C-alpha positions as a Markdown table, in Angstrom:
| # | Residue | x | y | z |
|---|---|---|---|---|
| 1 | Unk | 15.5 | -61.3 | -17.2 |
| 2 | Unk | 16.3 | -62.7 | -13.7 |
| 3 | Unk | 19.4 | -64.9 | -13.5 |
| 4 | Unk | 19.1 | -68.5 | -12.3 |
| 5 | Unk | 21.5 | -70.7 | -10.3 |
| 6 | Unk | 22.8 | -73.9 | -11.9 |
| 7 | Unk | 21.4 | -77.0 | -10.2 |
| 8 | Unk | 24.6 | -77.8 | -8.3 |
| 9 | Unk | 25.4 | -74.2 | -7.8 |
| 10 | Unk | 22.2 | -73.6 | -5.9 |
| 11 | Unk | 22.8 | -76.5 | -3.6 |
| 12 | Unk | 26.3 | -75.3 | -2.9 |
| 13 | Unk | 25.4 | -71.6 | -2.3 |
| 14 | Unk | 22.5 | -72.6 | 0.0 |
| 15 | Unk | 24.7 | -75.0 | 2.0 |
| 16 | Unk | 27.3 | -72.2 | 2.1 |
| 17 | Unk | 24.6 | -69.9 | 3.5 |
| 18 | Unk | 23.6 | -72.4 | 6.1 |
| 19 | Unk | 27.1 | -73.5 | 7.1 |
| 20 | Unk | 29.0 | -70.9 | 9.0 |
| 21 | Unk | 30.0 | -69.9 | 12.5 |
| 22 | Unk | 26.6 | -71.3 | 13.7 |
| 23 | Unk | 27.7 | -74.8 | 13.0 |
| 24 | Unk | 31.4 | -74.8 | 13.7 |
| 25 | Unk | 31.6 | -72.3 | 16.5 |
| 26 | Unk | 28.2 | -71.9 | 18.1 |
| 27 | Unk | 26.8 | -75.5 | 17.9 |
| 28 | Unk | 29.6 | -77.3 | 19.9 |
| 29 | Unk | 29.6 | -74.8 | 22.7 |
| 30 | Unk | 25.8 | -74.9 | 23.0 |
| 31 | Unk | 26.0 | -78.7 | 23.1 |
| 32 | Unk | 28.7 | -78.4 | 25.8 |
| 33 | Unk | 26.7 | -75.9 | 27.9 |
| 34 | Unk | 23.6 | -78.2 | 27.5 |
| 35 | Unk | 25.3 | -81.2 | 29.0 |
| 36 | Unk | 26.3 | -83.1 | 25.8 |
| 37 | Unk | 24.3 | -85.7 | 23.9 |
| 38 | Unk | 20.9 | -84.9 | 25.3 |
| 39 | Unk | 20.9 | -81.7 | 23.2 |
| 40 | Unk | 21.1 | -83.7 | 19.9 |
| 41 | Unk | 17.6 | -85.2 | 20.3 |
| 42 | Unk | 15.6 | -81.9 | 20.4 |
| 43 | Unk | 18.0 | -80.5 | 17.8 |
| 44 | Unk | 17.2 | -83.2 | 15.2 |
| 45 | Unk | 13.5 | -82.7 | 15.9 |
| 46 | Unk | 13.8 | -78.9 | 15.5 |
| 47 | Unk | 15.7 | -79.3 | 12.2 |
| 48 | Unk | 13.1 | -81.8 | 10.8 |
| 49 | Unk | 9.8 | -80.4 | 12.0 |
| 50 | Unk | 10.7 | -76.7 | 12.3 |
| 51 | Unk | 13.7 | -75.7 | 10.3 |
| 52 | Unk | 12.9 | -77.5 | 7.1 |
| 53 | Unk | 9.3 | -76.3 | 6.8 |
| 54 | Unk | 10.4 | -72.7 | 7.1 |
| 55 | Unk | 13.0 | -73.3 | 4.5 |
| 56 | Unk | 10.4 | -74.9 | 2.2 |
| 57 | Unk | 8.1 | -71.9 | 2.4 |
| 58 | Unk | 10.9 | -69.4 | 1.8 |
| 59 | Unk | 12.2 | -71.2 | -1.2 |
| 60 | Unk | 8.7 | -71.6 | -2.6 |
| 61 | Unk | 7.7 | -68.0 | -2.1 |
| 62 | Unk | 11.0 | -66.7 | -3.6 |
| 63 | Unk | 10.7 | -68.9 | -6.7 |
| 64 | Unk | 7.0 | -68.2 | -7.3 |
| 65 | Unk | 7.2 | -64.4 | -7.1 |
| 66 | Unk | 10.8 | -63.9 | -8.3 |
| 67 | Unk | 11.6 | -61.1 | -5.9 |
| 68 | Unk | 13.3 | -59.9 | -2.8 |
| 69 | Unk | 11.7 | -60.3 | 0.6 |
| 70 | Unk | 9.8 | -57.0 | 0.3 |
| 71 | Unk | 8.8 | -57.6 | -3.4 |
| 72 | Unk | 7.6 | -61.2 | -2.7 |
| 73 | Unk | 5.5 | -60.2 | 0.4 |
| 74 | Unk | 4.0 | -57.3 | -1.6 |
| 75 | Unk | 3.0 | -59.7 | -4.4 |
| 76 | Unk | 1.4 | -62.0 | -1.8 |
| 77 | Unk | -0.6 | -59.1 | -0.3 |
| 78 | Unk | 0.4 | -55.4 | -0.5 |
| 79 | Unk | -0.7 | -54.9 | 3.1 |
| 80 | Unk | 2.0 | -57.2 | 4.4 |
| 81 | Unk | 4.9 | -55.9 | 2.2 |
| 82 | Unk | 6.7 | -54.0 | 4.9 |
| 83 | Unk | 6.5 | -56.9 | 7.4 |
| 84 | Unk | 9.5 | -58.1 | 5.4 |
| 85 | Unk | 11.6 | -55.2 | 6.9 |
| 86 | Unk | 11.7 | -57.1 | 10.2 |
| 87 | Unk | 13.8 | -60.1 | 9.0 |
| 88 | Unk | 15.8 | -57.9 | 6.7 |
| 89 | Unk | 16.8 | -55.4 | 9.4 |
| 90 | Unk | 17.6 | -58.3 | 11.8 |
| 91 | Unk | 19.8 | -60.0 | 9.1 |
| 92 | Unk | 21.8 | -56.9 | 8.2 |
| 93 | Unk | 22.3 | -56.0 | 11.9 |
| 94 | Unk | 23.6 | -59.5 | 12.5 |
| 95 | Unk | 25.8 | -59.2 | 9.5 |
| 96 | Unk | 27.4 | -56.0 | 10.9 |
| 97 | Unk | 28.9 | -57.8 | 13.9 |
| 98 | Unk | 29.2 | -61.3 | 12.2 |
| 99 | Unk | 31.8 | -59.7 | 9.9 |
| 100 | Unk | 33.8 | -58.6 | 13.0 |
| 101 | Unk | 34.0 | -62.2 | 14.2 |
| 102 | Unk | 34.7 | -63.3 | 10.6 |
| 103 | Unk | 37.7 | -60.9 | 10.7 |
| 104 | Unk | 38.8 | -62.5 | 14.0 |
| 105 | Unk | 38.8 | -66.0 | 12.4 |
| 106 | Unk | 41.1 | -64.7 | 9.6 |
| 107 | Unk | 43.4 | -63.0 | 12.2 |
| 108 | Unk | 43.7 | -66.3 | 14.1 |
| 109 | Unk | 44.5 | -68.1 | 10.9 |
| 110 | Unk | 47.5 | -65.7 | 10.5 |
| 111 | Unk | 48.4 | -66.2 | 14.2 |
| 112 | Unk | 48.3 | -70.0 | 13.7 |
| 113 | Unk | 51.2 | -69.6 | 11.2 |
| 114 | Unk | 53.3 | -66.9 | 13.0 |
| 115 | Unk | 52.4 | -67.4 | 16.7 |
| 116 | Unk | 49.3 | -66.7 | 18.7 |
| 117 | Unk | 48.5 | -63.5 | 20.4 |
| 118 | Unk | 46.2 | -63.7 | 23.4 |
| 119 | Unk | 42.6 | -62.7 | 22.6 |
| 120 | Unk | 42.7 | -59.7 | 25.0 |
| 121 | Unk | 46.0 | -58.4 | 23.4 |
| 122 | Unk | 44.6 | -59.0 | 19.9 |
| 123 | Unk | 41.4 | -57.0 | 20.5 |
| 124 | Unk | 43.3 | -54.2 | 22.2 |
| 125 | Unk | 45.0 | -53.5 | 18.8 |
| 126 | Unk | 43.5 | -52.0 | 15.6 |
| 127 | Unk | 43.9 | -55.4 | 13.9 |
| 128 | Unk | 40.2 | -56.3 | 14.4 |
| 129 | Unk | 39.1 | -53.0 | 12.8 |
| 130 | Unk | 41.3 | -53.6 | 9.7 |
| 131 | Unk | 40.2 | -57.2 | 9.4 |
| 132 | Unk | 36.5 | -56.2 | 9.7 |
| 133 | Unk | 36.8 | -53.7 | 6.8 |
| 134 | Unk | 38.7 | -56.3 | 4.8 |
| 135 | Unk | 35.9 | -58.8 | 5.3 |
| 136 | Unk | 33.3 | -56.2 | 4.3 |
| 137 | Unk | 35.3 | -55.4 | 1.2 |
| 138 | Unk | 35.7 | -59.0 | 0.2 |
| 139 | Unk | 32.1 | -60.1 | 0.5 |
| 140 | Unk | 31.1 | -56.8 | -1.3 |
| 141 | Unk | 33.4 | -57.7 | -4.2 |
| 142 | Unk | 31.9 | -61.2 | -4.5 |
| 143 | Unk | 28.3 | -60.1 | -4.3 |
| 144 | Unk | 29.0 | -57.2 | -6.8 |
| 145 | Unk | 30.1 | -59.9 | -9.4 |
| 146 | Unk | 26.5 | -61.3 | -9.3 |
| 147 | Unk | 24.9 | -64.6 | -8.4 |
| 148 | Unk | 26.6 | -66.7 | -11.1 |
| 149 | Unk | 30.1 | -65.1 | -11.4 |
| 150 | Unk | 30.4 | -64.1 | -7.8 |
| 151 | Unk | 28.3 | -66.0 | -5.3 |
| 152 | Unk | 27.9 | -69.3 | -7.1 |
| 153 | Unk | 31.5 | -69.5 | -8.4 |
| 154 | Unk | 32.9 | -68.6 | -4.9 |
| 155 | Unk | 30.9 | -71.3 | -3.2 |
| 156 | Unk | 31.8 | -73.9 | -5.8 |
| 157 | Unk | 35.5 | -73.4 | -4.8 |
| 158 | Unk | 35.1 | -72.8 | -1.1 |
| 159 | Unk | 32.6 | -75.6 | -0.1 |
| 160 | Unk | 34.7 | -78.5 | -1.3 |
| 161 | Unk | 37.7 | -77.0 | 0.6 |
| 162 | Unk | 35.6 | -76.6 | 3.7 |
| 163 | Unk | 34.6 | -80.3 | 3.6 |
| 164 | Unk | 38.2 | -81.3 | 3.0 |
| 165 | Unk | 39.5 | -79.3 | 5.9 |
| 166 | Unk | 36.8 | -80.8 | 8.2 |
| 167 | Unk | 37.9 | -84.3 | 7.3 |
| 168 | Unk | 41.6 | -83.6 | 7.8 |
| 169 | Unk | 41.0 | -82.0 | 11.2 |
| 170 | Unk | 38.5 | -84.7 | 12.2 |
| 171 | Unk | 41.1 | -87.5 | 11.6 |
| 172 | Unk | 43.6 | -85.6 | 13.7 |
| 173 | Unk | 41.1 | -84.9 | 16.5 |
| 174 | Unk | 39.9 | -88.5 | 16.8 |
| 175 | Unk | 43.5 | -89.7 | 17.0 |
| 176 | Unk | 44.3 | -87.7 | 20.2 |
| 177 | Unk | 44.7 | -89.3 | 23.6 |
| 178 | Unk | 41.4 | -89.5 | 25.6 |
| 179 | Unk | 39.5 | -88.6 | 22.4 |
| 180 | Unk | 36.9 | -91.2 | 23.3 |
| 181 | Unk | 36.1 | -89.3 | 26.5 |
| 182 | Unk | 35.0 | -86.4 | 24.4 |
| 183 | Unk | 33.0 | -88.6 | 22.1 |
| 184 | Unk | 31.3 | -90.3 | 25.1 |
| 185 | Unk | 30.3 | -86.9 | 26.5 |
| 186 | Unk | 29.1 | -85.8 | 23.0 |
| 187 | Unk | 27.0 | -88.9 | 22.2 |
| 188 | Unk | 25.7 | -90.1 | 25.6 |
| 189 | Unk | 22.4 | -88.4 | 26.3 |
| 190 | Unk | 21.4 | -87.7 | 29.9 |
| 191 | Unk | 17.7 | -88.2 | 29.2 |
| 192 | Unk | 16.7 | -86.4 | 32.4 |
| 193 | Unk | 17.9 | -83.2 | 30.7 |
| 194 | Unk | 15.0 | -83.5 | 28.2 |
| 195 | Unk | 12.6 | -82.4 | 30.9 |
| 196 | Unk | 14.3 | -79.0 | 30.9 |
| 197 | Unk | 12.4 | -76.7 | 28.5 |
| 198 | Unk | 15.4 | -74.5 | 28.1 |
| 199 | Unk | 17.3 | -77.2 | 26.2 |
| 200 | Unk | 14.3 | -77.5 | 23.8 |
| 201 | Unk | 14.2 | -73.8 | 23.2 |
| 202 | Unk | 17.9 | -73.6 | 22.7 |
| 203 | Unk | 17.7 | -76.4 | 20.2 |
| 204 | Unk | 15.0 | -74.6 | 18.2 |
| 205 | Unk | 16.9 | -71.4 | 18.3 |
| 206 | Unk | 20.1 | -73.1 | 17.2 |
| 207 | Unk | 18.3 | -74.9 | 14.4 |
| 208 | Unk | 16.9 | -71.7 | 12.9 |
| 209 | Unk | 20.3 | -69.9 | 13.4 |
| 210 | Unk | 22.2 | -72.8 | 11.8 |
| 211 | Unk | 19.9 | -73.2 | 8.7 |
| 212 | Unk | 19.6 | -69.5 | 8.0 |
| 213 | Unk | 15.9 | -69.7 | 8.0 |
| 214 | Unk | 13.7 | -66.8 | 9.1 |
| 215 | Unk | 16.3 | -64.3 | 7.9 |
| 216 | Unk | 14.9 | -63.9 | 4.4 |
| 217 | Unk | 18.0 | -65.6 | 2.9 |
| 218 | Unk | 16.3 | -68.7 | 1.6 |
| 219 | Unk | 13.5 | -66.6 | 0.1 |
| 220 | Unk | 16.1 | -64.3 | -1.6 |
| 221 | Unk | 18.1 | -67.3 | -2.9 |
| 222 | Unk | 14.8 | -69.0 | -4.0 |
| 223 | Unk | 14.0 | -66.0 | -6.2 |
| 224 | Unk | 16.9 | -67.1 | -8.4 |
| 225 | Unk | 15.7 | -70.7 | -8.7 |
| 226 | Unk | 14.6 | -72.3 | -11.9 |
| 227 | Unk | 11.0 | -73.4 | -12.1 |
| 228 | Unk | 12.3 | -77.0 | -12.7 |
| 229 | Unk | 14.0 | -77.2 | -9.3 |
| 230 | Unk | 12.8 | -79.9 | -6.9 |
| 231 | Unk | 12.3 | -77.8 | -3.7 |
| 232 | Unk | 11.7 | -80.6 | -1.2 |
| 233 | Unk | 14.8 | -82.5 | -2.4 |
| 234 | Unk | 16.9 | -79.3 | -2.3 |
| 235 | Unk | 15.7 | -78.4 | 1.2 |
| 236 | Unk | 16.5 | -81.9 | 2.6 |
| 237 | Unk | 19.9 | -81.9 | 0.9 |
| 238 | Unk | 20.7 | -78.4 | 2.4 |
| 239 | Unk | 19.5 | -79.3 | 5.8 |
| 240 | Unk | 21.2 | -82.7 | 5.7 |
| 241 | Unk | 24.6 | -81.2 | 4.7 |
| 242 | Unk | 24.3 | -78.4 | 7.3 |
| 243 | Unk | 23.4 | -80.8 | 10.1 |
| 244 | Unk | 26.2 | -83.2 | 9.1 |
| 245 | Unk | 28.8 | -80.4 | 9.3 |
| 246 | Unk | 27.5 | -79.3 | 12.8 |
| 247 | Unk | 27.7 | -82.9 | 14.0 |
| 248 | Unk | 31.2 | -83.3 | 12.6 |
| 249 | Unk | 32.2 | -80.1 | 14.3 |
| 250 | Unk | 31.3 | -81.7 | 17.6 |
| 251 | Unk | 33.5 | -84.7 | 16.7 |
| 252 | Unk | 36.3 | -82.3 | 16.2 |
| 253 | Unk | 35.9 | -80.0 | 19.2 |
| 254 | Unk | 35.1 | -82.4 | 22.0 |
| 255 | Unk | 38.0 | -84.8 | 21.6 |
| 256 | Unk | 40.4 | -81.8 | 21.4 |
| 257 | Unk | 38.8 | -80.2 | 24.5 |
| 258 | Unk | 38.8 | -83.5 | 26.6 |
| 259 | Unk | 42.3 | -84.5 | 25.5 |
| 260 | Unk | 43.8 | -81.3 | 26.9 |
| 261 | Unk | 41.6 | -81.0 | 30.0 |
| 262 | Unk | 39.5 | -78.0 | 29.1 |
| 263 | Unk | 35.8 | -77.6 | 30.1 |
| 264 | Unk | 33.3 | -78.5 | 27.3 |
| 265 | Unk | 31.0 | -75.8 | 28.7 |
| 266 | Unk | 33.6 | -73.0 | 28.3 |
| 267 | Unk | 31.1 | -71.1 | 26.1 |
| 268 | Unk | 31.6 | -68.7 | 23.2 |
| 269 | Unk | 35.3 | -68.1 | 24.1 |
| 270 | Unk | 36.1 | -71.8 | 23.5 |
| 271 | Unk | 37.3 | -71.1 | 19.9 |
| 272 | Unk | 39.3 | -67.9 | 20.5 |
| 273 | Unk | 40.8 | -68.6 | 23.9 |
| 274 | Unk | 40.9 | -72.4 | 24.6 |
| 275 | Unk | 41.7 | -73.8 | 21.2 |
| 276 | Unk | 44.7 | -71.5 | 20.4 |
| 277 | Unk | 46.2 | -72.7 | 23.7 |
| 278 | Unk | 45.6 | -76.3 | 22.7 |
| 279 | Unk | 47.0 | -75.8 | 19.2 |
| 280 | Unk | 50.1 | -74.2 | 20.7 |
| 281 | Unk | 51.1 | -77.4 | 22.4 |
| 282 | Unk | 49.6 | -80.0 | 20.1 |
| 283 | Unk | 51.9 | -81.9 | 17.8 |
| 284 | Unk | 51.6 | -80.3 | 14.3 |
| 285 | Unk | 49.4 | -77.8 | 16.1 |
| 286 | Unk | 50.6 | -75.0 | 13.8 |
| 287 | Unk | 49.2 | -76.8 | 10.7 |
| 288 | Unk | 45.9 | -78.0 | 12.3 |
| 289 | Unk | 45.3 | -74.6 | 13.9 |
| 290 | Unk | 45.8 | -72.9 | 10.6 |
| 291 | Unk | 43.4 | -75.4 | 8.9 |
| 292 | Unk | 40.8 | -75.0 | 11.7 |
| 293 | Unk | 40.7 | -71.2 | 11.6 |
| 294 | Unk | 40.7 | -71.1 | 7.8 |
| 295 | Unk | 37.8 | -73.5 | 7.9 |
| 296 | Unk | 36.0 | -71.1 | 10.3 |
| 297 | Unk | 36.8 | -68.2 | 8.0 |
| 298 | Unk | 35.4 | -70.0 | 4.9 |
| 299 | Unk | 32.2 | -70.9 | 6.7 |
| 300 | Unk | 31.8 | -67.4 | 8.0 |
| 301 | Unk | 32.4 | -65.9 | 4.5 |
| 302 | Unk | 29.8 | -68.0 | 2.7 |
| 303 | Unk | 27.2 | -67.2 | 5.3 |
| 304 | Unk | 28.0 | -63.4 | 5.2 |
| 305 | Unk | 27.7 | -63.4 | 1.4 |
| 306 | Unk | 24.1 | -64.6 | 1.7 |
| 307 | Unk | 23.2 | -62.0 | 4.3 |
| 308 | Unk | 24.5 | -59.2 | 2.2 |
| 309 | Unk | 22.6 | -60.5 | -0.8 |
| 310 | Unk | 19.3 | -60.1 | 1.1 |
| 311 | Unk | 19.8 | -56.3 | 1.3 |
| 312 | Unk | 21.3 | -56.0 | -2.2 |
| 313 | Unk | 18.4 | -57.8 | -3.9 |
| 314 | Unk | 15.9 | -55.5 | -2.2 |
| 315 | Unk | 17.5 | -52.4 | -3.7 |
| 316 | Unk | 17.8 | -54.1 | -7.2 |
| 317 | Unk | 14.1 | -55.2 | -7.2 |
| 318 | Unk | 12.5 | -52.3 | -5.4 |
| 319 | Unk | 14.6 | -49.3 | -6.4 |
| 320 | Unk | 16.0 | -50.6 | -9.7 |
| 321 | Unk | 19.6 | -50.0 | -8.5 |
| 322 | Unk | 22.4 | -51.6 | -10.5 |
| 323 | Unk | 24.0 | -54.5 | -8.6 |
| 324 | Unk | 27.2 | -52.4 | -8.2 |
| 325 | Unk | 25.4 | -49.4 | -6.7 |
| 326 | Unk | 23.2 | -51.6 | -4.4 |
| 327 | Unk | 26.3 | -53.5 | -3.2 |
| 328 | Unk | 28.3 | -50.4 | -2.4 |
| 329 | Unk | 25.4 | -48.8 | -0.5 |
| 330 | Unk | 24.5 | -51.8 | 1.6 |
| 331 | Unk | 28.1 | -52.7 | 2.4 |
| 332 | Unk | 28.8 | -49.1 | 3.3 |
| 333 | Unk | 25.9 | -49.2 | 5.8 |
| 334 | Unk | 27.1 | -52.5 | 7.2 |
| 335 | Unk | 30.6 | -51.0 | 7.7 |
| 336 | Unk | 29.2 | -48.0 | 9.5 |
| 337 | Unk | 26.8 | -50.0 | 11.7 |
| 338 | Unk | 29.6 | -52.6 | 12.4 |
| 339 | Unk | 32.2 | -50.0 | 13.4 |
| 340 | Unk | 31.2 | -49.9 | 17.1 |
| 341 | Unk | 31.2 | -53.7 | 17.3 |
| 342 | Unk | 34.7 | -53.8 | 15.7 |
| 343 | Unk | 35.9 | -51.3 | 18.3 |
| 344 | Unk | 34.0 | -52.6 | 21.3 |
| 345 | Unk | 36.7 | -55.0 | 22.5 |
| 346 | Unk | 39.5 | -52.4 | 21.9 |
| 347 | Unk | 40.8 | -49.7 | 24.1 |
| 348 | Unk | 37.9 | -47.5 | 23.0 |
| 349 | Unk | 35.7 | -49.7 | 25.2 |
| 350 | Unk | 32.4 | -49.0 | 23.4 |
| 351 | Unk | 29.5 | -50.5 | 25.4 |
| 352 | Unk | 25.8 | -50.9 | 25.0 |
| 353 | Unk | 23.5 | -51.9 | 27.9 |
| 354 | Unk | 26.5 | -52.4 | 30.1 |
| 355 | Unk | 28.2 | -54.9 | 27.8 |
| 356 | Unk | 30.7 | -54.7 | 24.9 |
| 357 | Unk | 28.7 | -53.3 | 21.9 |
| 358 | Unk | 29.2 | -56.5 | 19.9 |
| 359 | Unk | 27.8 | -58.7 | 22.7 |
| 360 | Unk | 24.8 | -56.5 | 23.1 |
| 361 | Unk | 24.1 | -56.6 | 19.3 |
| 362 | Unk | 24.3 | -60.4 | 19.4 |
| 363 | Unk | 21.9 | -60.5 | 22.3 |
| 364 | Unk | 19.4 | -58.0 | 20.8 |
| 365 | Unk | 19.5 | -59.2 | 17.2 |
| 366 | Unk | 21.1 | -62.7 | 17.1 |
| 367 | Unk | 19.1 | -64.1 | 20.1 |
| 368 | Unk | 16.3 | -61.7 | 21.0 |
| 369 | Unk | 14.9 | -60.4 | 17.6 |
| 370 | Unk | 15.9 | -63.3 | 15.3 |
| 371 | Unk | 12.8 | -65.4 | 16.4 |
| 372 | Unk | 10.6 | -62.4 | 15.6 |
| 373 | Unk | 12.0 | -62.2 | 12.1 |
| 374 | Unk | 11.2 | -65.9 | 11.6 |
| 375 | Unk | 7.7 | -65.5 | 13.1 |
| 376 | Unk | 7.0 | -62.6 | 10.7 |
| 377 | Unk | 7.8 | -64.7 | 7.7 |
| 378 | Unk | 5.8 | -67.7 | 8.9 |
| 379 | Unk | 2.8 | -65.4 | 9.4 |
| 380 | Unk | 3.2 | -63.4 | 6.2 |
| 381 | Unk | 3.6 | -66.5 | 4.0 |
| 382 | Unk | 1.6 | -69.1 | 5.9 |
| 383 | Unk | -1.5 | -66.9 | 6.6 |
| 384 | Unk | -1.6 | -64.6 | 3.6 |
| 385 | Unk | -0.7 | -66.9 | 0.7 |
| 386 | Unk | -3.4 | -69.4 | -0.2 |
| 387 | Unk | -2.4 | -72.7 | 1.5 |
| 388 | Unk | -3.1 | -74.9 | -1.5 |
| 389 | Unk | -1.1 | -72.7 | -3.8 |
| 390 | Unk | 1.8 | -72.7 | -1.3 |
| 391 | Unk | 1.8 | -76.4 | -1.1 |
| 392 | Unk | 1.5 | -76.9 | -4.8 |
| 393 | Unk | 4.5 | -74.6 | -5.4 |
| 394 | Unk | 6.5 | -76.6 | -2.9 |
| 395 | Unk | 5.5 | -80.0 | -4.3 |
| 396 | Unk | 5.9 | -79.0 | -8.0 |
| 397 | Unk | 8.5 | -81.3 | -9.7 |
| 398 | Unk | 8.7 | -83.5 | -6.6 |
| 399 | Unk | 7.7 | -87.2 | -6.5 |
| 400 | Unk | 7.6 | -87.2 | -2.7 |
| 401 | Unk | 4.9 | -84.8 | -1.7 |
| 402 | Unk | 5.1 | -82.7 | 1.5 |
| 403 | Unk | 1.8 | -83.3 | 3.4 |
| 404 | Unk | -0.7 | -80.6 | 4.4 |
| 405 | Unk | 0.5 | -81.1 | 8.0 |
| 406 | Unk | 3.4 | -78.7 | 7.2 |
| 407 | Unk | 0.9 | -75.9 | 6.7 |
| 408 | Unk | -0.3 | -76.3 | 10.3 |
| 409 | Unk | 3.2 | -76.4 | 11.5 |
| 410 | Unk | 4.0 | -73.1 | 9.7 |
| 411 | Unk | 0.8 | -71.3 | 10.7 |
| 412 | Unk | 0.5 | -72.4 | 14.3 |
| 413 | Unk | 3.1 | -74.6 | 15.9 |
| 414 | Unk | 6.3 | -72.9 | 14.7 |
| 415 | Unk | 5.3 | -69.3 | 15.6 |
| 416 | Unk | 4.2 | -70.5 | 19.1 |
| 417 | Unk | 7.6 | -72.3 | 19.7 |
| 418 | Unk | 9.5 | -69.3 | 18.3 |
| 419 | Unk | 7.6 | -67.0 | 20.6 |
| 420 | Unk | 8.8 | -69.3 | 23.4 |
| 421 | Unk | 12.4 | -68.8 | 22.3 |
| 422 | Unk | 11.7 | -65.0 | 22.2 |
| 423 | Unk | 10.2 | -65.0 | 25.7 |
| 424 | Unk | 13.2 | -67.0 | 27.0 |
| 425 | Unk | 15.6 | -64.5 | 25.6 |
| 426 | Unk | 13.5 | -61.6 | 27.0 |
| 427 | Unk | 13.6 | -63.2 | 30.5 |
| 428 | Unk | 17.5 | -63.4 | 30.2 |
| 429 | Unk | 17.6 | -59.7 | 29.4 |
| 430 | Unk | 15.4 | -58.6 | 32.3 |
C-alpha cells in the first residue's frame, strides 16, 4: 500500500521543495539585474497564470495514478511514458550541481563562525568536494527513511526554523542605515522596463524554477497524496508561501547591499562574495552571517530532497526496488555526475564549453533544458489525459472550482511561453 502524507506534512514538504536557492539566492540577484521593482509585476503574473496551473496538473496526475513520473504518464497513455525521462534527467542533472552549491552554503555557515575564506581560496581547496559528498549522504539518509519518517519529519522541523531565521535577519536588515534606499529600488517599478520581453521571459523562467514545477517533483509528491486532499487550496498555499519567502529575501538582500554600497546587479556571486564582506564588518555580523548561510543551507536541503525523491520513486515503482536500494543507486549516480562540478572551481580546472563545468551544467540543464522538461509535462498531461477528467481530479474536494480556462493555458499558452524562454537561452548560448 502506498504511503500518504499527513495534511500539514504535505504542505510543508511541498513548500520545502519549492523554497530553496531559487528564492533566497537566485530571485534577489535576478531582480537586481532586471532593474528592481519592475520585475515583480511579470513575476506575479507568471506565478498565478503559469506556475500554479502546472503545479495543479502535476499534483492531480500524481494523485490520480499513484505513481512516479514514468508510471503516471504510462497510465495516461503508454505511448508517452518515456517522455517522462526528459524532466527526470533534467531534475537529476540539476541536483548533481545543486548539491555542490548546497555544500558551499554549509561551508560559509562554518566560515561565518570561524572567519571567512575568500571564495577563490575556498574553491581552490578540497573543502567543496567533501561538503558535496556530505550533502549527498545527508539527503540520501533522509530519503532512505521514507516519505513519513524521513522527508515529512525533516521538513516539519526545518521549515519553521527557516521562517524564524528569515524574520530575524529581516528585522536586522531593515534596521541598517540607508535600508530604505534598497527598499525603494526593490519596490519602485520602472514601467518602461515592461516593454523589454527579456524581463518577462526571465520572470517566467524564475517562476518555474522557484515553484519546482516542470521537474516532475509535484507529480511525484502528488502520488503520495490522500484522495481527500483539496488540490487547489494546497497549490495556492504552496505558491503563496514560496512567493512570500522570495519577496522577503528581497527585503533582506537589498537593504544590506545598499547600506554597504554594493551593486544590486552583482549577479550570482552576490551571496558568496559580496555578502561575506558585508557580514565581516556589520555589527553582530558573525551571528547574522551564520543565520543567513544556515537559512540558505536549509532551503537548499529541502529542495534537494525533493529532487532525489523523483529518481528514487521511479526505481521503486518501475523496478520494484526497495527504498534503500533505490536511494543508494540514485545518490551514487548523483555523486558521480556531480564530481566534475564539485572540482570545477578547484585547481583541477575542469571545464565544459569553455566555462567551469558547474556553470555549463547550470546553463545547459538549469536554464536551457529546464523549460523543455516543463513543456513535455504540459503536453503529456494536457494533451493526452482527457481534459474533463483532469479538471474533475483537480476540483475534487474543492469548493472553489478551477475554470476550464486553465486547460487552455496548459495546452497552448504555457508551452508557447516556455518555448520562448528556451529560445532566449539558446540565443545566449550561440
